[in-house]
N, C-alpha and C positions, 0 to 999 in steps of 0.2 A: 504493500500500500504506500509506504513512504517513497519507494522508487517511482511509482506512478505519479505521485504528487510532484516529485522533483522533475519528472519528465514533462508534466503539464506546465510547470513554472518555466522551464527552459523554452518550451514551445511558445508560450505567451510572450516572453521577452524577445525571442527571435521574431515573432509576428509583429510586435510593436516596432522593433527597430527597422525591419524591412519595409513595413508600411510607411513609416516616417521618411525613410530614404526614397522610396518610390514616389511619394507625394511631392517631396522636394524636387526630385528629378523631373516630375511632370510639370511643376510650376516653372522650372528653369528651361523647359523645352528639350530635355534630353531624351524623351521617349521617341524611339525610332518609328519610321513609317509603318513597319510591320505591325507593331502593337496598336498603332492608331487605327489602321484599317481593320484589324481583328476586333477592336472594341466597337467601332461603328457598325460592323457587320453583325456582331452579337446583339446590339441594340435592335437592329432591323429584324433579325431572326427571332429574338425573344418576344417581340411584339406581334409576331405573325405576319410580317410584311415581306418575308423572303419566300420564294417558291420552294416547295419540298425538294425539287430536283437539285437546286443549288445547295440545300442543306446537306443532303446525303452524299453529294459529290464534292464537298468542300475539302480542301487540304491546306494546312495540316489539320487532321480530323479531331484529334484528342483535345488540343487547346480550344478549338472553335466550339465543340460540343460542350465542354466544361464552362466556357464563358457564356454561351447561350443559355444553358441551364441556370447559371447563377444570375444572369440578367432577368430571367423569367421569374425567379423566386424572390429577388430583392426589390425593395421599393425604388421609385424613380429618384435619380440623383446619386445613386450609389456608384462609386468608381469600381466597377466589377473586375476589370483586369488587374488593378492594383490589389484588390481584395483576394482574388484568386492566386496571384503570385505570392503574396504574403502568407496565405493559408498553406500553399504547397510547401513553401520553404519552412514554415513552422512544423509541419508534419515531418519533414526531413530532419529538422533539429531534434524533435522528440524521439524519432527512431534512432538517430545516432547516439543520443544519450542512453537510451535503453540498451542498445547494443554494446556500448562501452561498459556499462555497469555489469552486464551479463558476463563479460570477459574478465571482470575483476578490476577494472579501473576505479580508483577512489572517486567519490562524488565531486570533490572540488576539482581534481584534475580532469575528470570527464566533462564537467561544465566548461572549464576553460578551453579544452580542446574542441568542444562543440562550437563555441562562439568563434574561435579562431578559424574554423572551417566554414561555418555557415555565413559568417560576416567577412569572409575573405573577399578582397577586391574583385576577383574573377567571378565569384558567386553573386556578389552585388551587381556586377555588370549584367549577369544573366537576369537578375530580378528587375533591373531597370529596363532591359530589352523586352520584357513582357512575358506572358504565360508560356509561349512556345519555347523560349530559351530555358526557362526554369523547369518546365516539365521534361525537356530534353536532358537537363542536368540530373534530375531525379532518376530517369530511366537509365542514364549512363551509370549512376551509382548502383542501381539494381543489377545491371548487366555485369559490372565488375565483381560484385559479391557472388553472383551466380556462377561466374567463371571459376572462382576459387573453389566453390562447392563442387562444381563439375569435375575439377581436377582431383578433388579428394575422394569422391564417391562414384561419379559417373552412372548414377542410377536414373530411373525414369523421372522422379520429381526434379532432380537437378537439371536434366535435359530440358524438361518443359519450362523450368524457370528461365533458362537461357533463351529458349525460343520465344517466350512471351515478352521478356525484356527487349529482345531484338525487335519484336513486333511493335512494342510501345515506342522505341526509338524511331523506327521508320515512319510512324504516323504522328510524331510529335514535332518534328522539325526536319527540313531537307537534309541537314547535316547528319541526322540520325539515319536517313537512307544511305548516305555516303558511308557511314560507319558499318551499316549492314552489308554493303557491297565489299568493303575492305576486310571485314571479319571472316568472310566465308573461307578463304584459303588458310586462315590462321586457326580455325577451329581444331585442326588436327593436333595442335600443340596444347589444347586445353583439356584433353581427355587423357585417361590413363593409358600408358603405352600398350598394355596387354590387350586393349580393345581395338587397337589400330590394325591388327593383322587381318581380321575378317569382317569387322563391322564399320569400317571407315566410311564407306558410301552411305550406309544406312544411317549412321549418326549425323552426317552432314545433312542428309535429306530431312531427317527429323528436326534438326535445329532450324532449317531454313523454311520448311513447309508452311508454318503458320504465316510468316511474313509474305511468302510468295503467293499463297492463297488469297490473303487479304488485298494484296496489290492487284491481283487479277480481278477480284470482286470490285475493288474501287474503280478499275478501268472499265469494267462492265457497266457500273452505275453511271459513269461519265458518258458512256456510249448510249445508254438508254435515255438519258436526259441530255440531248445534244445542246451544247453551248453553256451547260451549267457547271462543268468542271473548271475550277479556277483556284487560284492560290491567293491567300491574304498577304503573302510576303512579296517583296519586290522581285522583279525579274532576276533569276539567278545570274545571268550574264552581267546585268547591271551591278549586282552586289559584288561580283568578282572584280569588275572593272574599278569600282569605288575602292575596294580593299587594295587592289594592285597600285592605284594612284597613291594611297596613303602609305603603303609599304615602300614604294619608290621614293617618297619624300624623306623616309628615314634612312634607307640604305642605297639610294641612288639606283644603279643598274642591278642591284641585288647581290647576293652572296656567291652564287654559282653561275649566274647567267640564265638559269632556268627558273621561272617563277614557281612552277610546281614543286621543284626540289627545295626552293627557298621556303615555301609554305610548310613543308615537312620539317625542315630545320628550325623554323620559327616555333613550331610546336615543341620540339625537343628543348630549345633554349628557354622557352617559357616554363617548361617543366623544371628545369634546373633552377630558375630564378624564383618561381612561385611555390615550389615544394621541394626544398633541398633535403627534406626528410626522406623522400622517395629514393633517390640514388643511394643514400646511406643504408636504408633498409634492404635495397636490392643487393648491395655488396655484402651485407651481413648474412643474407640467406642464399648466397650464390651457390653453395653446395647442396642446398635443399630444393630440388627441382619442383616438387609440388607447390611450393610457395613462390618460386622464381618464375616459372612458366606463365602463370596467369598475369602477373604484373607486366612482363615483357609483351604479352599479347595485347594488353590494354594500351600500352605505349605505342606499339607498332600499328595497331589498327587506327588510332587517332591520327598519327602522323601520315599514314597512308590515306586516310579519309581527307585530310587537308590537301594533300597533293592531288588526289582524285578530283576534289571539288574545283581546284584551280585549273587542272588540266582539261577537264571536260566542260566546265562552266554550267553544269546542270544542277548543282546543289547549293549555290550561293557562296558567300564568303565564309572562310573558316573561323571567324571570330568566336562563335559559340564554343569552340573547342578549348577556349581559355579556361573553362571551368574544370577541365580534366585534372590538372595537378592537385588541387585541394581534395577533389573527390577520390583520387587514387591514394592520397595520403590517408584519408579516413578509412579506406578499405584495407590498406596495409596495417594500420593500427589495430583493426578488428581481427586480422588473421595472423599477424606475426607476433608470437609471444614475447619476443625480445623488446618490441616497441612498448608493450604494456609494463614491462619490468623496469625499463629505463626512462621513467617519466621526466626525471630531471634533465635528461638529454633530449627527449622528444619535444617538450614544451618550448625550449629556446629555438629549436629548429622550426617549429610552427610559427613562432613570432617572426623569425627571420623570413620565412616564406610569405607571411602576410605583407611585409614591406617589399619583398621582392616581387610580389604579385602586382604591385603598381607598375614596375618596369615591364613585367610580362604582359600586362594589360595593354600597355602602349605598343608593344611589339606585335601582338596578334590582333589588336583592334585599334589601328592608328586613328581612324576617324572618330571613334568613340572617345579616345583619349583627348583629342583636340576639342571635342564638344565639352568634355568635363572641364578642361582648362578654361574654356570660355565661361562656363557656368560659375567656376570658382572665382573668376574676376568680377562677378556680380552682374553679368550680362545674360540676357535671354538668348538661347541658342537660335530659336526661330527668328527673333528680331534681328540677330546678327546675320543670319543667312539671308534675310529679306533685303538687307542693304545692297546685295549684289544685283537685285532685280528692280531697283527703283528706276522710274522713268521721269522725265521732266513733267512738272505739273502744268498740263495744258489740256484744254477741252478737246476731246476727240469727236469727230463727226459720226463715229460708229457707236453712239450710245444705244443701249437697248431701249427701244421705244415701247415700254410697257408701263402703263399708268399704275397698275396695281403694284408692280415691283417698286416703282418710285415712291408710292405712298408708304409701303411697308418699310422701305429702307430709311425713310425720314424718322420713323418711330423707333428704329433700332439703333443701339450702340453696342460697342464691345464685340462679344463673340458672334452674335447673330449678324451684325453688320459685316464682319470679316467673311463669314460663310456666304452671305448674300452677295457680296462683291465677287467672290470667286465663282458662284453659280452664274451670275450675269456674264462674267468674262468667258466662261466656258461656252455659253450659248451663242456668243458672237462667233460666227463661222466665216468671217471675212478673210481677206488675203493675209492681213497682219494679225493672225490669231494668237500669236505668242506675245503680243504687246499687252501690257496691263491696262484694263479698262474698268470702268465703274459706272454704276447707274447714276442718273441725275438725282441729286439730292442726297446721295449716300455719304457716309463719312469720308473725309479726305484720306487719300492713300498714305500720306506721310503723317499719320497720327502718332501720338505717343501714349503709352499705357497710362490710364488714369485709375481712379479708385474703383471704378466698376470692374476693371479687368485685372484686379489683383487676385492672387490665389488661384483657386481651381478654375475660375472663369477665364483667366488668362491662358491656362493650359488648354481649355476647350476651344478658345479662339485659335490657338496654334494648331490644334488638331483639325479644326474646321478648314483652315487654309490648306491643309494637305489633302483633305478628302476629295476635293474636286479633281485632283490629278489621278485618283486611284479608283473611285467608284463609278459605276455606270450612271448615265444621265438620269435614268428613271428613279434611281435611288437617292439622288442628291436632295430632292425636296423632302423626302422622309427623314434623312439624316439631319438636315438643317432644322426641321421642326423639333426633332428630339434634342438637339443641342440648345435650341432656344428655350425649351421647357426646363432643361437641367441648369441653365444659367439663371433662370428666374427673370429673364428680361422680356 
């Protein structure tokens, strides 16, 4: 009973900390476009405004369905994506604490280790990035633990645990699908050697079958509902290009001349910086193959997934893999007895890894690190980005001649006005469609944030400015109305 109360306390503290960080990041404009589009789509689906074909054929499936269900049961005005992210990470914190206590870690040491892992900069980056990244992180943790159990016993429960974890990874984030592809040739190193002589093909097929079956079913649903299969995330090629531009700004032409190889090397360097405990534990258990093989498989499959994502351009940027080092450190603490016996040595390495995670975050997610720097300077990331697209303040002949729109725009300020301007700009289909336009009577483009737009309303205003680039035209009016209701304007 005492252990359960302590686990609940740790989970509540982690929930409060992550919720506060996520809200601050939202106000500063650090929330990426992926989480913005997921949140807006969950609003639409939760209110019954999205066709069933689009709901069943949406990807990534697990974050979308979870956000939609939460949107359906929570009252209006609830930041569902932030609530979902904080809740998932709180469950991870509670599970880690219970696992550490079961393996004999003292309560104080276990609590400190849980907070150093859950509040690691790489894990906080995943929390800020939205539900898809944090659910991907949780399934990566489950897959790592299942690989250690598979190497120890290789029975049917362990095989199905690995298969289901792989399925969750594939449908929680595109990088999870990349890990699934990279892990297939490495599964032979994750089972007991005596099973490889006659059951190799059967084992691999059993591990891969749930994911392959669900991918086929998902493809079939996209075919049954033509035009409904879509992704909430940015285009994978666009994400890779953005990541490559940020990586080049740090390392010039790269480390090896091949961007795919550089991505794999970046994952390994991030591991050394963000979790120095991992290489020490790997060296300690070098002679114990059952503990060594799963750890090397996890490192190899994440590095291969990063290279595969950059090489093919099909899985987006490898930034979500930044959460692998602290997750692997937690898994090794749970399965390596020496780590639990030498807490005075493990805790300083975790602290060192927390600070090294800042450098690893900058290497594997350069754009996110730049945005965090802008936010720490007291500036809004969206306002800073908007400075690049300002145009001279002059009246255009291509105003949207819609009296109802003009009347509504005069009555709106803040978030609703920003969304309304973008809707009107999108409806202008003239030759100069990329120029910034506004309705007559709407708020001036070069406005400055006032009292109305402070806090969550300012974040919704930033979200609304992004939605017009991401959602279809018929959904813009629905999303604009929802944002207007939530800001109370």
